[in-house]
Structure formats: C-alpha cells, structure tokens
C-alpha positions as CSV (number, residue, x, y, z in Angstrom):
1,M,28.5,-19.1,-16.5
2,G,29.3,-16.5,-13.9
3,N,28.0,-15.9,-10.4
4,P,24.4,-15.0,-9.6
5,A,23.5,-11.4,-9.9
6,L,23.2,-9.3,-6.6
7,G,20.1,-7.6,-5.7
8,I,21.9,-4.3,-4.9
9,E,21.3,-3.1,-8.6
10,T,17.5,-3.4,-8.3
11,A,15.6,-0.1,-8.3
12,V,12.0,1.0,-8.5
13,L,10.8,4.5,-9.6
14,L,7.2,5.8,-10.1
15,K,5.6,9.0,-11.6
16,E,2.0,10.1,-12.0
17,E,0.9,10.1,-15.7
18,S,-0.2,13.3,-17.1
19,T,-2.2,11.2,-19.6
20,P,-3.5,8.0,-18.1
21,G,-2.1,5.0,-19.9
22,T,0.8,7.0,-21.5
23,R,4.3,6.2,-20.3
24,E,5.8,9.1,-18.3
25,D,9.6,10.0,-18.5
26,C,11.0,9.3,-15.2
27,S,14.2,11.2,-15.6
28,T,12.7,14.1,-13.7
29,G,10.0,14.3,-11.0
30,A,9.9,10.5,-10.3
31,E,10.0,9.0,-6.8
32,H,13.0,6.8,-6.2
33,L,11.8,4.3,-3.7
34,D,13.8,3.1,-0.6
35,L,13.1,-0.5,-1.7
36,I,12.7,-3.4,0.7
37,N,11.4,-5.9,-1.8
38,E,9.5,-6.1,-5.1
39,T,7.6,-8.8,-7.2
40,L,7.0,-6.6,-10.3
41,D,6.3,-8.4,-13.7
42,Y,5.0,-7.8,-17.1
43,K,4.5,-11.3,-18.6
44,P,2.8,-13.1,-21.4
45,M,-0.1,-15.4,-20.5
46,L,-0.3,-18.6,-22.5
47,F,-3.4,-20.4,-23.8
48,D,-3.1,-23.9,-22.6
49,G,-5.0,-25.6,-25.4
50,P,-6.3,-29.2,-25.3
51,V,-4.6,-32.1,-27.0
52,F,-6.0,-32.9,-30.5
53,A,-8.4,-35.9,-30.6
54,G,-6.3,-38.9,-31.7
55,D,-2.9,-37.3,-30.7
56,R,-0.9,-38.3,-27.4
57,Q,1.1,-35.1,-27.4
58,K,0.1,-31.5,-27.3
59,R,0.9,-29.5,-30.5
60,A,3.0,-26.4,-30.2
61,T,0.3,-24.5,-32.1
62,M,-2.1,-25.0,-29.2
63,D,0.3,-23.0,-26.7
64,F,0.2,-19.3,-27.6
65,V,0.2,-15.8,-26.0
66,T,-3.4,-14.7,-25.4
67,H,-2.7,-11.5,-23.3
68,H,-0.1,-9.7,-21.1
69,D,-0.4,-9.2,-17.4
70,G,1.4,-6.5,-15.6
71,G,1.5,-5.9,-11.8
72,G,3.0,-7.1,-8.6
73,S,4.0,-5.6,-5.3
74,V,6.4,-3.1,-3.8
75,V,7.4,-2.7,-0.2
76,C,9.3,0.5,0.7
77,R,10.3,3.0,3.5
78,P,8.5,6.2,2.6
79,R,9.8,9.6,3.2
80,S,7.5,12.7,3.9
81,A,8.2,14.4,0.5
82,Q,7.5,11.2,-1.4
83,L,4.1,10.8,0.5
84,E,3.1,14.1,-0.9
85,N,3.0,12.4,-4.4
86,M,2.1,8.9,-3.4
87,L,-1.0,9.5,-1.3
88,P,-3.0,10.8,-4.3
89,L,-2.2,7.5,-6.0
90,I,-3.5,5.5,-3.2
91,F,-6.6,7.4,-2.3
92,G,-7.5,9.4,-5.5
93,A,-9.4,12.1,-3.9
94,V,-8.8,15.2,-1.8
95,D,-11.0,16.7,0.8
96,T,-8.6,19.2,2.5
97,D,-6.5,15.9,3.0
98,H,-6.3,12.6,1.2
99,V,-9.5,10.6,1.4
100,P,-11.1,7.7,-0.6
101,I,-13.1,8.3,-3.7
102,T,-16.8,7.9,-2.9
103,D,-18.4,7.7,-6.3
104,D,-18.2,5.6,-9.5
105,A,-17.6,8.5,-11.8
106,T,-14.1,9.4,-10.4
107,D,-11.1,7.2,-11.3
108,L,-7.9,6.5,-9.5
109,K,-4.8,8.2,-10.8
110,A,-2.5,6.2,-13.0
111,F,1.3,6.2,-12.9
112,T,4.3,4.8,-14.6
113,V,6.6,2.3,-12.8
114,E,10.1,1.7,-13.8
115,C,12.0,-1.4,-12.4
116,T,15.6,-2.6,-12.9
117,K,16.0,-6.2,-11.5
118,S,19.6,-6.8,-10.3
119,G,21.0,-4.8,-13.2
120,Q,19.9,-7.5,-15.7
121,D,16.3,-6.9,-17.0
122,Q,14.2,-3.7,-17.0
123,L,10.5,-3.2,-17.3
124,A,8.0,-0.5,-17.2
125,L,4.5,-0.7,-16.1
126,I,2.2,1.7,-17.6
127,G,-1.2,2.9,-16.6
128,T,-0.5,1.4,-13.1
129,K,-2.9,1.7,-10.2
130,V,-2.8,0.8,-6.6
131,N,-5.1,-2.0,-5.7
132,Q,-4.2,-2.2,-2.1
133,A,-1.9,-0.1,0.2
134,T,-0.8,-1.4,3.6
135,F,0.8,0.9,6.1
136,R,2.8,-1.0,8.7
137,S,4.6,0.0,11.7
138,E,6.2,-2.1,14.4
139,Q,8.5,-1.8,17.4
140,N,11.9,-0.5,16.8
141,S,11.4,-0.3,12.9
142,P,10.7,2.4,10.4
143,L,7.2,2.8,8.9
144,E,6.7,0.6,5.7
145,L,4.4,1.0,2.8
146,E,3.4,-2.0,0.8
147,M,1.6,-1.5,-2.4
148,A,-0.1,-4.1,-4.7
149,L,-0.3,-2.8,-8.2
150,F,-1.9,-3.6,-11.6
151,S,-1.1,-2.0,-14.8
152,L,-2.8,-1.5,-18.3
153,T,0.4,-2.3,-20.4
154,G,4.1,-2.4,-20.1
155,A,7.4,-2.5,-21.8
156,R,10.5,-4.8,-21.6
157,N,14.1,-3.8,-21.8
158,S,13.2,-0.8,-24.1
159,G,16.5,1.0,-23.4
160,S,14.8,4.1,-22.0
161,F,15.1,3.6,-18.3
162,T,16.1,6.1,-15.6
163,S,19.1,5.4,-13.2
164,W,18.2,5.1,-9.6
165,A,19.3,7.9,-7.2
166,A,19.3,8.1,-3.4
167,T,19.2,11.8,-3.2
168,Q,15.8,11.9,-1.5
169,M,16.6,9.2,0.9
170,D,19.9,10.8,1.9
171,A,18.1,14.2,2.5
172,E,15.1,12.8,4.5
173,P,14.8,10.6,7.5
174,V,12.5,7.5,7.9
175,F,9.4,7.7,10.2
176,M,10.3,5.5,13.1
177,H,7.8,3.6,15.1
178,G,9.3,5.4,18.2
179,G,8.0,8.7,16.7
180,L,4.4,7.3,16.6
181,G,1.8,8.9,18.8
182,F,-2.0,8.6,19.1
183,T,-5.0,10.9,19.8
184,S,-8.6,9.6,20.7
185,T,-11.6,10.5,22.8
186,H,-12.0,6.9,24.1
187,A,-10.9,6.4,27.6
188,W,-9.6,2.8,27.1
189,F,-7.5,4.1,24.4
190,D,-5.5,6.4,26.8
191,D,-3.3,4.8,29.2
192,G,-2.9,8.0,31.2
193,N,0.4,9.0,29.6
194,T,-0.3,11.4,26.8
195,S,3.2,11.0,25.4
196,Y,2.5,7.3,24.6
197,N,-1.2,7.1,23.9
198,P,-1.6,4.2,23.9
199,E,1.5,1.9,24.3
200,C,1.4,0.4,20.8
201,R,3.6,-2.7,19.9
202,S,2.5,-2.5,16.2
203,I,-0.2,-1.2,13.8
204,E,-1.2,-2.3,10.3
205,I,-3.7,-0.2,8.1
206,V,-4.9,-1.7,4.8
207,C,-6.6,0.3,2.2
208,N,-8.1,-1.7,-0.6
209,N,-9.4,-0.2,-3.8
210,N,-10.7,-3.6,-5.0
211,L,-9.6,-3.0,-8.7
212,D,-11.2,-5.3,-11.3
213,S,-8.0,-6.9,-12.6
214,E,-9.9,-9.1,-15.0
215,A,-11.7,-6.4,-16.9
216,F,-9.9,-7.4,-20.1
217,T,-11.8,-6.3,-23.3
218,N,-11.0,-7.0,-26.9
219,S,-7.3,-6.4,-26.5
220,T,-4.2,-8.3,-25.5
221,D,-3.6,-5.6,-22.7
222,R,-5.8,-4.2,-20.2
223,R,-7.7,-1.0,-21.3
224,L,-9.7,-0.8,-18.0
225,L,-8.8,-1.0,-14.2
226,P,-12.2,0.1,-12.7
227,P,-12.0,0.6,-8.9
228,G,-14.6,-1.2,-6.6
229,L,-15.8,-0.7,-3.2
230,F,-13.2,0.9,-0.8
231,E,-12.4,-1.1,2.1
232,L,-10.4,-0.2,5.2
233,T,-9.2,-2.9,7.7
234,G,-6.4,-3.3,10.1
235,N,-5.1,-4.1,13.5
236,I,-3.3,-2.6,16.4
237,V,-1.4,-4.5,19.2
238,V,-1.5,-3.0,22.8
239,P,-1.0,-4.4,26.3
240,Y,-3.9,-6.1,27.8
241,N,-4.7,-4.5,31.1
242,A,-7.2,-2.7,33.3
243,T,-7.4,0.2,30.8
244,T,-7.5,-1.4,27.4
245,K,-10.0,-4.1,28.5
246,G,-12.5,-1.2,27.9
247,F,-12.3,-2.0,24.2
248,W,-14.8,-4.9,24.9
249,A,-17.7,-2.7,25.7
250,D,-17.2,-0.7,22.5
251,M,-16.9,-3.9,20.5
252,V,-20.0,-5.5,22.1
253,A,-22.0,-2.3,21.5
254,A,-20.7,-1.9,17.9
255,T,-19.6,1.6,19.0
256,K,-17.9,3.8,16.4
257,V,-14.3,4.3,17.5
258,K,-12.2,7.3,16.2
259,F,-8.4,7.7,16.6
260,T,-5.4,9.3,14.8
261,A,-2.1,7.8,14.5
262,T,0.7,10.3,13.7
263,W,4.3,9.6,12.9
264,T,7.0,12.3,13.5
265,D,10.3,12.1,11.8
266,A,13.7,13.4,12.9
267,D,13.0,16.7,10.8
268,T,9.7,17.1,12.5
269,S,7.7,16.2,9.4
270,T,4.5,14.5,10.3
271,F,2.3,11.9,8.7
272,A,-1.1,11.4,10.3
273,I,-3.9,8.8,9.5
274,A,-7.2,9.5,11.1
275,L,-9.5,6.4,11.3
276,V,-13.3,5.9,11.8
277,V,-13.7,2.3,12.7
278,K,-15.7,-0.5,14.5
279,L,-13.8,-3.2,16.5
280,E,-14.0,-6.9,15.9
281,G,-12.1,-9.8,17.6
282,D,-12.0,-11.8,20.7
283,L,-10.7,-11.5,24.2
284,P,-7.2,-13.0,24.7
285,Q,-6.8,-16.7,25.2
286,I,-4.4,-17.0,28.0
287,S,-2.4,-20.3,28.3
288,E,0.6,-19.3,30.2
289,A,2.1,-17.0,32.7
290,A,3.4,-14.4,30.3
291,H,2.6,-10.7,29.6
292,Q,-0.6,-10.6,27.5
293,W,-0.9,-8.4,24.3
294,L,-4.1,-7.6,22.7
295,T,-4.7,-7.6,19.0
296,L,-7.6,-5.2,18.1
297,N,-9.0,-5.8,14.6
298,F,-10.9,-3.0,13.1
299,H,-12.7,-2.1,9.8
300,G,-13.6,1.3,8.5
301,V,-17.0,2.9,8.6
302,Y,-18.6,6.2,7.8
303,D,-21.8,8.2,8.5
304,D,-23.3,11.6,8.3
305,T,-21.0,12.8,10.9
306,D,-17.8,11.3,9.6
307,A,-18.0,11.2,5.8
308,Y,-14.7,9.3,5.5
309,C,-13.4,6.1,7.3
310,I,-9.8,7.3,6.7
311,R,-8.0,10.7,6.1
312,A,-4.4,10.8,5.5
313,T,-2.4,14.1,6.2
314,N,1.3,14.7,5.3
315,T,3.0,17.7,6.6
316,P,6.7,18.0,5.4
317,H,9.3,19.9,7.4
318,V,9.6,23.5,6.3
C-alpha cells in the first residue's frame, strides 16, 4: 500500500487572467508562493435527495452531482516583487497606490491558481477572486498573507500543470516583524522612540471583499462572483502603559485614527499599509501581577478628507 505522501511536493502558483474566466498558462509570469498551508479544492456537490415513499433505503438515482464548487485558502510568506502582482488581485483598484474598489461597476481581477497536492493530485482554479485577505505579522516571525478564494470553474489532473520553482524566494528576503515600523499623528501611538513607534507585539489587517459565492445561475459552475461591500477590520497588540492608555479617549469620542505600518526587508524593499480607522474594544481586565498587553481592535472608515480606509504601497529594491 505504501507510505503516506509527504507534503513537500505541494505547490501553489497563481497568475492574473488576461480574459477573466479563461485559464492562464502558468509556465511563465506566475507567482510561485512560499507556501505555509493550503485548503484548495474543486469538488462536486451532491444532491441529497429524499427516500422514495414506500422505500426504506435511498435510491442511488437520488444522489447526483448538482454543481461544482472551487475555492479554499492559501497562507504564504509574500516577497516584495510578488506583492506587485498580488495587491491588484486583492484590492482591484489603483489610485497612485492600491486601494479598494468604491463602485459597483468595477469588478475584481480574476486569476488562475494551480495547486499540486503532495505530488499526487493536481487542480486548477479558474476565474479565481480574493474574497478575504489577511496580513498578519507577529513577534520574531515573517509577514504572512492569508487569502480566502472562490473560483468560477476548475480543472482536475488535466496534465498541463507547471512545476514549482523557488527562484523568487531564493532571490528575495521575507518581510520580518523586526523590520516593522509605524508613523502616526496620535500622541498615544508614539512611545517616544521613533525607531519603534509603537512597540508592537503583533498586528493583523483583514480586507474583506464579501464576494457573493452563492451567485450560481443556470449552470453547474459559477458564472458570477460579484463583490459586495468592502470591509476593513483588524487589531494591534501593544504594551498597556501611561502612553497607550490614551487610546481610550479616541475610542470614547469615536475619533478617526490614522497610522501607517511599514515593513522593510533585508534588501530595503518596503511594503506599507496606511489605515484610516476607528477603535473598538475594552480596557484590559487585570487578574494577575503580570505585564499587561493591550489589544486594540479597529475597523476601517472613510470621509471627504480620506477617501479610502486602506492604501497599500509596495516599493521593491532597485
């Protein structure tokens, strides 16, 4: 029967589609992800029919494929050059930098995903869009990007899949949490040391396009994946002290808070996310004599002064 297959032969590639819904050739120009984990699948969905009246067993004819569902999630460690091609897939619009779509006439970009699972099965997701993207950075670790995906259609073991290559990962360093810095105009956000402004234990930024994954029409595959309202949420963990306690006044007054998180890699490439948010949460609940960390939850807002709740800027090393 043989030993279980090792996960080392698992690979995920993606490439923007020139014609949305048409599979791209990933042999050139595709992004080969530094994969942490994936849950991608393109699977048939069965109609679970009722038992016939007068019968004590279910008829085989009442279980059949109604439609196919493609999607899943991917967690990776992105490089600067990869973000150049991945940010447009997440946000879908450009206003100097990458920003959310603000109307219902513009669609998100579609891309092809190829996945090889432990060297055993291969699948392609076609007409894929990003439903949710999470940027996650925490102490002593590289920046991670998690993407939840839906696709229009797919292919299984078609024999036309591209081999994974580590060329880009070997050529570029990761963005480490130790290379993260902040800028802000809020006094409580500045601990007095501009090199570490503020002392950040972790930060998570969640961008949700709210795709309508149930927009099936008269077909066995999706033909539509319309985006819904764009939502920005997240949290940042900082020390609770005489400086950061100032967040409470901004939260109570529902004050608009603006700050920018910037990662710099070992090649001096930078990736910056500028946020316009309002805070939510509670004061710490102290139950022991230990150092206290403050989790600041936030959600994105915009107004006539700040037209976008988030703006992402990638500046590769030259």
